[in-house]
Rosetta silent file (secondary structure, phi, psi, omega in degrees, C-alpha in Angstrom):
SEQUENCE: MLNKSEIAKIRKRISAEGEGAAEIFDVLGKKNRFRMFKLFLARHDLCVTDIANILKISVPAASQHLKVLEMTGIIECDKQGQSCCYKIRKDNKILRSIIRIIK
SCORE:     score description
SCORE:     0.000 S_00000001
   1 L     0.000  142.018 -179.792    0.026    0.011    0.023 S_00000001
   2 L   -80.248  145.127  174.283    1.262    3.533   -0.773 S_00000001
   3 L   -87.534  176.587 -175.220    2.051    5.976    1.949 S_00000001
   4 H   -63.622  -35.627 -179.893    0.904    9.641    1.923 S_00000001
   5 H   -68.587  -42.939  176.644    4.165   10.883    0.492 S_00000001
   6 H   -61.690  -40.934  177.004    4.094    8.451   -2.407 S_00000001
   7 H   -62.429  -42.172 -179.987    0.462    9.306   -3.117 S_00000001
   8 H   -63.600  -39.901  178.336    1.301   13.006   -3.128 S_00000001
   9 H   -64.020  -47.437 -178.026    4.200   12.451   -5.580 S_00000001
  10 H   -64.957  -43.730  175.899    2.050   10.411   -7.944 S_00000001
  11 H   -57.551  -44.946 -179.794   -0.777   12.954   -7.870 S_00000001
  12 H   -60.538  -46.895 -176.251    1.576   15.797   -8.640 S_00000001
  13 H   -66.914  -44.033  179.571    3.196   13.912  -11.518 S_00000001
  14 H   -60.170  -46.156 -176.943   -0.173   12.786  -12.977 S_00000001
  15 H   -69.585  -32.046 -179.576   -1.693   16.250  -12.851 S_00000001
  16 H   -76.038  -38.435 -175.801    1.397   17.926  -14.388 S_00000001
  17 H   -85.917  -34.020 -170.202    1.805   15.393  -17.177 S_00000001
  18 H   -81.806  -25.301 -174.618   -1.777   14.456  -17.954 S_00000001
  19 H   -61.441  -47.005  178.510   -3.512   17.794  -18.530 S_00000001
  20 H   -59.038  -47.931 -178.819   -1.904   18.579  -21.870 S_00000001
  21 H   -67.487  -37.979  178.905   -2.484   15.123  -23.253 S_00000001
  22 H   -62.059  -42.774  179.107   -6.022   15.010  -21.957 S_00000001
  23 H   -63.859  -43.429  177.876   -6.829   18.295  -23.689 S_00000001
  24 H   -61.882  -47.087  179.400   -5.308   17.067  -26.964 S_00000001
  25 H   -64.589  -32.853  178.444   -7.199   13.792  -26.807 S_00000001
  26 H   -64.223  -50.159 -179.652  -10.437   15.652  -26.011 S_00000001
  27 H   -61.099  -44.229 -177.172   -9.966   17.881  -29.103 S_00000001
  28 L   -78.373   -3.245  178.659   -9.031   14.956  -31.339 S_00000001
  29 L   -70.486  -18.510  176.671  -12.013   13.030  -30.012 S_00000001
  30 L   -81.197  131.050 -174.296  -14.205   14.730  -32.618 S_00000001
  31 H   -51.635  -50.546 -177.457  -14.310   12.727  -35.851 S_00000001
  32 H   -68.763  -33.604  177.138  -13.564   15.561  -38.293 S_00000001
  33 H   -66.370  -41.112  179.878  -10.755   16.999  -36.139 S_00000001
  34 H   -65.911  -39.288  178.970   -9.102   13.577  -35.946 S_00000001
  35 H   -64.431  -36.319  175.721   -9.477   13.175  -39.702 S_00000001
  36 H   -64.471  -41.217 -178.780   -7.881   16.594  -40.196 S_00000001
  37 H   -63.451  -44.116  178.885   -4.996   15.612  -37.870 S_00000001
  38 H   -64.525  -34.959  174.923   -4.475   12.458  -39.974 S_00000001
  39 H   -60.574  -45.026  179.685   -4.513   14.594  -43.138 S_00000001
  40 H   -66.526  -31.149  175.379   -1.774   16.814  -41.668 S_00000001
  41 H   -66.014  -33.152 -177.778    0.303   13.724  -40.865 S_00000001
  42 H   -89.079  -30.748 -174.991    0.114   12.680  -44.464 S_00000001
  43 H  -114.701  -13.993  176.387    0.432   16.077  -46.249 S_00000001
  44 L    76.204  -48.362  177.956    2.150   18.317  -43.669 S_00000001
  45 E  -142.359  134.843 -178.230    0.449   21.561  -44.752 S_00000001
  46 E  -143.952  150.762  174.315   -3.050   22.217  -46.077 S_00000001
  47 E   -98.967  169.491 -171.688   -5.310   25.223  -46.524 S_00000001
  48 H   -60.093  -45.965 -178.162   -8.888   25.488  -45.341 S_00000001
  49 H   -63.726  -38.195  176.935  -10.497   24.950  -48.756 S_00000001
  50 H   -61.996  -47.347  178.759   -8.426   21.830  -49.405 S_00000001
  51 H   -59.116  -46.999 -178.974   -9.486   20.355  -46.107 S_00000001
  52 H   -61.091  -43.392  179.039  -13.100   21.212  -46.645 S_00000001
  53 H   -66.187  -43.128  179.457  -13.040   19.633  -50.143 S_00000001
  54 H   -61.823  -45.472 -174.033  -11.269   16.463  -48.923 S_00000001
  55 H   -86.787   -7.293 -177.758  -13.583   15.926  -45.934 S_00000001
  56 L    58.871   48.767  175.228  -16.704   17.071  -47.890 S_00000001
  57 L  -127.563  166.025  179.682  -17.627   19.691  -45.282 S_00000001
  58 L   -70.215  156.729  175.942  -18.251   23.415  -45.618 S_00000001
  59 H   -59.960  -44.138  175.811  -15.359   25.892  -45.467 S_00000001
  60 H   -61.239  -37.130  178.694  -16.835   27.557  -42.325 S_00000001
  61 H   -66.094  -43.689  176.210  -17.073   24.126  -40.637 S_00000001
  62 H   -58.384  -45.520  178.993  -13.469   23.361  -41.584 S_00000001
  63 H   -59.367  -42.308  179.828  -12.412   26.755  -40.331 S_00000001
  64 H   -65.879  -40.288  174.506  -14.083   26.249  -36.989 S_00000001
  65 H   -62.753  -42.009  178.319  -12.362   22.914  -36.459 S_00000001
  66 H   -63.011  -36.501  177.314   -9.038   24.386  -37.471 S_00000001
  67 H   -62.539  -41.867  179.260   -9.509   27.231  -35.001 S_00000001
  68 H   -65.826  -44.705  178.059   -9.987   24.679  -32.147 S_00000001
  69 H   -59.874  -39.596 -179.244   -6.943   22.747  -33.294 S_00000001
  70 H   -73.818  -41.427  178.650   -4.871   25.907  -33.411 S_00000001
  71 H   -63.195  -28.526  179.833   -6.080   27.204  -30.024 S_00000001
  72 L   -81.277  -14.044  179.688   -5.112   23.876  -28.476 S_00000001
  73 L    87.370   14.364  177.931   -1.610   24.156  -29.947 S_00000001
  74 L   -79.394  -41.159  178.109   -1.965   21.126  -32.193 S_00000001
  75 E  -123.880  168.876  173.942   -1.541   23.033  -35.434 S_00000001
  76 E  -135.476  154.311 -177.599   -0.147   26.415  -36.451 S_00000001
  77 E   -95.521  137.819  175.979   -1.088   28.800  -39.229 S_00000001
  78 E  -122.378  101.144 -177.898    1.360   29.824  -41.921 S_00000001
  79 E   -70.282  131.046  177.055    0.036   32.889  -43.747 S_00000001
  80 E  -130.204   85.547 -175.835    0.826   32.890  -47.453 S_00000001
  81 L    69.713 -126.303 -179.087   -0.567   36.091  -48.862 S_00000001
  82 L   -78.064  -26.618 -178.050   -4.339   36.051  -48.593 S_00000001
  83 E   -93.612  164.547 -176.171   -4.496   32.347  -47.779 S_00000001
  84 E  -132.737  120.409  179.042   -3.581   30.559  -44.615 S_00000001
  85 E  -103.616  149.722 -179.355   -2.090   27.078  -44.642 S_00000001
  86 E  -118.162  148.840  177.051   -1.928   24.900  -41.514 S_00000001
  87 E  -146.394  159.517  178.211    0.567   22.351  -40.285 S_00000001
  88 E   -70.161  138.123  176.774    1.142   20.285  -37.144 S_00000001
  89 L   -78.809  121.336 -177.737    3.217   21.890  -34.442 S_00000001
  90 L   -96.966   -2.049 -176.526    6.203   19.623  -33.900 S_00000001
  91 L   -84.534   -4.081 -177.945    7.577   21.554  -30.893 S_00000001
  92 L   -93.949  117.377 -175.236    5.074   20.022  -28.401 S_00000001
  93 H   -63.140  -42.400  178.720    6.550   17.015  -26.614 S_00000001
  94 H   -61.743  -45.644 -178.400    3.139   15.518  -25.784 S_00000001
  95 H   -63.561  -38.322  175.221    2.003   15.963  -29.372 S_00000001
  96 H   -59.769  -40.722 -179.284    5.144   14.243  -30.696 S_00000001
  97 H   -67.514  -42.259  176.884    4.383   11.261  -28.497 S_00000001
  98 H   -62.666  -38.545  178.007    0.805   11.121  -29.747 S_00000001
  99 H   -63.193  -42.677  177.676    1.964   11.256  -33.341 S_00000001
 100 H   -60.122  -37.593 -179.523    4.292    8.293  -32.705 S_00000001
 101 H   -68.534  -42.786 -178.003    1.376    6.324  -31.252 S_00000001
 102 H   -67.511  -38.797 -179.749   -0.909    7.133  -34.156 S_00000001
 103 L   -71.371    0.000    0.000    1.665    6.277  -36.851 S_00000001
């Protein structure tokens, strides 16, 4: 059985490590967002209209999903003139681990 000190250490480690991953899994739990994530793994960078056309959803719907993915830190926007292309952020340690699992 664990003592109070061991329990405190485990709680601290779980709360520090788990929140980022839980948020990412929560966001990717939506079918279209997960499908977008898989698209980014295959193509690296895509614009909103490409994603909408591939997934057969409206541009506003694709935009909304991309906004959530960006706010969570899963993807980043790369402005190219008037258009905006998105790609997966590779600087997030938790995200890199999730990518390894999915691949």
